[in-house]
N, C-alpha and C positions, 0 to 999 in steps of 0.2 A: 518593518517586516518582522514577522514572528520568527523566533529562534526555532530551528528544526528540532524535533524531539530527539533526545539522546538515544542511542542504540541500546536495546535491552541487554541487561547482563545475562550472559549464557551460563547456566549451571549444568554441567555435564555429568551424567551418571551412566553406568553400564546397563541399566535396566529401567523399564517404565514402571510407573506406579500401577498398583493393582486395583485401587479403589480411591474414591474421594470421600468416603465415610471415615472420618478421623479416628473413630472409636471401634474399629473393626479388627485391625490386625497390627501386630508389632513388626513392622517392616520399616527399616530406616529410610528407604526410598520413598515410602508413603509419608512418613512422619516429617521429612524435610519440607514437603509441600504443605502438609497439614498445619505445621507450627507457624507458618506464615499466613495462612487463611483464617485460622481459629486461635482462640486463647484458652488456656487452662486457668484454674483458680490460682495456682502457683506455678512457677517455672524455674528450672535450673539455669543459672548463669554459666558462662564458659568454664568456671572452676568447680562446677557441680555443687554450688551452694544454692539452696532454695531461696527464691525471691518472690515477693507479692506480684501477682498479675491481676486477674479479675477480683481476687480477694485481697483486701488491704490489711486486714488483721483478723485474728482468730483467738478463741480462748476455749478452755475446757471447764464448763460448770461442774462436771464430775468426770470420773475416769472413762465413762462410755459415751460422752456427748462432746461433739465438736461443733462450735458455733462460729460461723464464718461471716464476716461483714464485707459486702461487695463494694467495689469502686463505683462512685457516682458518675453520671454523665457519659457512660459507655453506650455506644450504639453499634448495631449490626450494620453491615455494608448497605442494606436497603433502608437505613434510617430508623429502624425500630429500636426502641431502648432496651437494653439488657435489664432483666429483672431476676429475682430469686426463683421465679417459676421456671425460667429457662434452665437454671442449674439443676433444680429438682427433676425436671423432665429428662435432662441429659443423663443423670445418674440412674434414674429409674429405667431409662431405655437400655443402659448397659446391663442392668440386672435382669431385664426381660429378654436378653439375647444370649443364650448359652453358647452360641457359635462365635461370639466375640472373644478375642484373645484377652480382653480386659476383664471378662466375666469372672474368672477364678479369683481375681484380686478383690472382688466385692461380694460375690455370692457367699452366703454363710458368715459374712463379716458385718455387713450393714443391715441393721434391723429396720430402721426407718430413716427417711430423708424428707424434710418438710421445710416450708418457707413461712416463718412466723410473720414476716412482713416482706415488702418488695426488695429490701436491701439486705436481708439476713437469711442464711441457710443453716439449718440445724440437722446434723447427722448423728444418729445414735447407732452404736455398734453392739454386737452381741457380747463382746468382752472388751476390756481395754485394748485399743489398737491404735498405733501411730499411723494416721491416715494421710498425712500431708504428702509423702512421696507418692502414694497411690493416686492422689488427686492431681498430681502434676502431669499425668499423662492422659487425663480425661479432658477432651476439648468440648467447650460449651456450645450447644446448638440452639437455634431459635425455635422455641416450642410452637408458637402459633403458625409460623410459616411451614415448618416441617409437617405438622399435623394437617394443615390445609392442602399441601401439595402431595404428601406421601413421599416415601423414601426415594422411589425411582425418579420422580420428577425433580425433587429437591437436589439430589446429588448429581444431576446433570448440570446444574448451575448453582452450586452451594453458596450460601452467605454465612460469614462468621463475624467476629469482632476483631480479627487479626490485622496486622499492619498492611496486608495486601488483599485485594479482592480478586475473585476468579474472573478470568477472561475466556479461556477455552482449553480443551484437552483434545489433542489429536492422538488417538491411541497408538502406542508403539513408537511415537515420534517426540511429542513435546506437550508440556503444560505451560500455559501463559498466565502470568499474574501482573497486576498493575497496582501501584501504591495507592493506599486508601487515604484520601485527604482528611477524613474525619477520625483518624485513629486517635485513641485517647492519650497515647504517649507522644503524639506529634507525628507529622507525616515523615515516613522513612526517607533517607537520602537517595536511595536508588529508585528511579521512576518506574521501572518495569523489569521483569525477569522472565526468562524462558528456560524451563527445566528440560533439557534435551536428553533423549535416550540414544546413546551411541555404544553399541556392544563391542565393536572391534577396537582393540587397544591402539593399533596403528592409526585408525581413523580419529581416535581421540587426540593423539599427538598432532595429527594434521590440522584438526579443528582449532586447537589452542594456539597453534602457530600462525593461523591465518585470520582468526576472529577476535576482536577486542570489543568490550571487556569480557573475559571468560574465567571461570573457575572450574577446574576438574576436581570433582570430589573423590575420585578413585584414580589417582595418578598411576598409570600402568607401570608395573615393575619392569616389564620389557621396554627398554629404551630409556629408563630412568638415568642411568649413568651417562649416556650419550648426551642428554639434554641438561645435565647439571651445570654446564658452563654457558648456557644460553642467556644472554643479557636481557632478552625480552620476556623471560619467564622467571618466576619465583617458585622453587621447589621446596616443599615443607614436608618433613617426616616427623611424626610424633607417636607415642604410645596411644593405642586405642583403649576402649573399655572392654575389648574382647580377649579372653584368655583361651588359647587352644589347649586341649588336654587329651590324654589317653584314658578313656573310660573303661571300666572293668565290670564284668558281671560277678558280683561278690556274694550272690545268694548262697546261703548255707545248705546246699543240697549235696547229696552223695556224688562223689566223683568230680566235684568242681574244685580244681586246684586254686582258683583265684579267691575262694572263700578263706584261704589261709593268709593271714597278715604277713607271714614270712615270705610267701611268694610275691605278694604285692610290693614288699620292701625290696625284693630282688629286682623287680622291674625298675624301681626308682634308681637303684644303685647302678643299673646297667646303662642308663642313659646319660650322655654328656650333652647338656642343653646348649652350651656354647658351640660345640661342634655340629649339633643338629641344626642350629641356626646358620652357621657359617657354610655348611655343605648343602643343607636342604632348603634353606630359605634365602640364600644370598645375603645374609645378615639383615634381612628386613623383619626385625622383630626384637624382642627383649626377653631374656630368661624369666620365667615365672616362678616365684617362690610359693604361690598359693593360688586360690581359685578366683581372685579378683585383682585388678591392678591398683596401684597406689592412689588413684583419683577416686576410688569407690569407698564410701563410708564403711568402716569395719575392717579395712585392710590392717593386717597385723605386721608391723615392721620388724618384729623380733624373729620372724620365720626366715629361714635361709634354705638354699639349695644344697643338698648333700653332695660332696665330691663323688665322681664316678669311681666305683670299686667293683670291677668285673669279678675278681676272685671272691669278694664278699658276697656278690649276688649268687655265684655258683654254690657257695657254702650254704646260704639260706635255702636255696632250692633243694640241696641234698638233705638238710635238716627237716624240710617239709615232706620228704619222701620222694623226691624227684632227682636222683643223682644223675640221670641221663638227660635231664632237661625237660622241656615242654614243647608241645606242638599245638598251636592255636591259630584261629582265624581272626584277622583284623578287618572289620567292616569299615568301609570308607565311601565317601561321595566323590572322591577324586580318583583320577586314573592311577592304578597301582604302580606305575613306573615313574611317578613324579619324584623329583629329587628328595623332597622331604620324606616321603614314604620309603624310598630306597635307603636313605641314611638311617631312619628309625629301625627298619628291619635289619640292617647290617649291624647296628650297635647291639640290638637285642640278641642277635645270633652269636655274638662273641661271648655272651653269658649263657649260651645253650638254651636260649628261648627262641624257638623257631616259629616265626610268624608268617603266615601266608595272607597277603592282602586280597580282599574281595570287594569289588565295586558294586554299589547299589544305587538305584535312583533315590532322590530325596525322600519321597513318600515311603518307599520300601525300607530305606535305611532307618528312619525314625520309628517306623512300625516295629521293626525287629528289636530295637532298643526298648521300646515301651512294653513289648510282650516278654521281655527278659530272655530273648533268643540270641543275643549278641555276646560272644566271649569278650571281645575287645572292640572298641570303636574310637575313631579319631574324629573329633569335632571340636566345637568351641562354645563359649558362653559369653553373652554380652549382658551386663547388668543394667537393664533399661531404667530402673528406678534410681540408679546411682547409689544404692545401698545393698550391702551383701546379704541382708535379711531375705531379700528376694530369692537368692540362690538357696539359702538354708531351708526356707519354707517349701520351695517347690521341688528341690532335687536332692536334699540331704536328710530330710526328715523321713522316718519310716512312712511308707505309703499308707494313707488312711483317708477315710471319707470326711474326717473332721476338718471343716474350713479349708478343704483343698490341700492340706499339708501332704507333702510328698507326691503331689499329682504328676510330676515329671520324673519321678525316681524309677528309672527302668533298670537300675543296676542290682536291685535286691538289697541295697545297703540298709542296715538298721543298727543303730547304736543308742541304747536307752539313755546314756549320759548326754549325748548330743541332742536327742529328742527333748529332754528336759530343758536344756539350755535354749533350744529354739522356741519351745512353748513359753518360757519366761520372756524371751525376746519379743515374741508376738504380742504379749500382754503388757509390755513396758512402754510407757509414753515418754518418760524422762530421757532426753537425748544422750546425756553422759552415761547413764547406766546402760542404755541400749548399746552404745558403742562398745562398752566394756564386755558385754555379753557376746557381741559379734566377734570380738577379737578372741575371746575364750573359745567360742565355737569353731573359729577358723583353725586354731591350734589343734583342737581335738580331731577335726575332719581331716586335716593335712596329715596328721600322724596315722590315721586309719587308712588312708590312700585308696578310697573308692575310685578316685581319678588321680592320674599322675599329671600335675600341672606342667605344661611344656613351655609355652611362650606367650607373651602378650603381643598380640598382632599389631602391626604398624599401620597407622593411617597415613596415606600419602596424598598430598594436594599439589596442584599446579595452578598458579595464578598468572595472568598476563600482567605486564608491568604497570598497567593503569588501574589496577585493583589493589586496595588495601584491606586486609582481613586477617584476623588472628584465629586459626582453627580452634574449635572447642574440644574439651576433653571427651564429650559424648559423640563426636563425629558428625554432629548435626550442623545445619546452616540456618541461622536466624538472620534474615536479610537486613534488618535494621543495624546489624553489626558490621555491614559491608560499606565501604566508602570508595569513591573514585579518587584517584590521585590527580 
């Protein structure tokens, strides 16, 4: 008698995917499904170290050319062999879609991409550019099938080269995947997985208590302490790649107090990060010394958090011409009465910085920042490439049309010294030199305080007792790393 099929692993998240096109949007919920259906040329392991995937080796014939050699014997889920034409097609497709969130990482950067032969891809850049981290989040698609079917039909039932093949998507409920027998790295140990969308935190706890095997990727903060002693569950908390910060509009316009570094320094001295976490986040986080966490390349261990000094903050405000303090609006996407915002407002008020929170929808919130209309905003940054250069290029360089530098800089921040460091960083391929530049740039940016780094957000996971898995630094879930006990 045949052995009954094992129950699929349930992977529970609070929201549904928005697309099955892996190269359209930077959304963790999308990427966790995509990384199991498709492969990139290189991928990060759980320690944020780049490893070969579809590309097994690469070299630089000169400073502007990257030559990548593909793994042999790789097949898509429909049996079609992977070739260099698929890679070229995929990268050109990103370049042809400005609406893709990957587009700014390649537009103005890649001059040409070609396939000298079926197993080799050659990419020429406009200037010396370290491409490998950017290539790690481009998932390779099958050229012939996608061209034959068109986007709409293909992404209703996509095929990739990843460890799992697509079974189905019930919108708002679940995505089902099954192990791919022909995966180039060997068949993964988990036969099938169902990615379930469960918005209600209490319902997530109920599900993990009643269904095996299960992984909650967003362990609810509410109920966390009550379930800590449950022998049937494993609760794991670790630093994420996301840093929460207080952003400031520092544009040097008349009447803008935040353009004065003394005022920005006053903000930093007014905030006690440990108390902010203890009172505002129930200790679910870690104080941030800078704009990236320790797992990200370019983190500068020499930087520290200054001790709180309310009197010093008031002196700086007076020196800057504000002896009576300041009145400002804090833009937020969360309810103004949340514990974190209450604690932040209270701490600033002690230094005579009177802040009034104002709630905005997600689209309106980011539009205000982009247009330079926000005095202060409370949000976060996740370094998707695993390298701090991403943050410097997009948000800390003076906004310019050149190669997308400063494209997300809505604070009006501009520092010529930092711009020069970032431009050297962009053009530097040697890893050691690049890391040194990133650390220097981090020190300059943190001293300038266009953002006050607040805390590294905490990733929380819940596993049923029959699941063995070590969470990754990037918060993602690559199913081949999961085992049944």
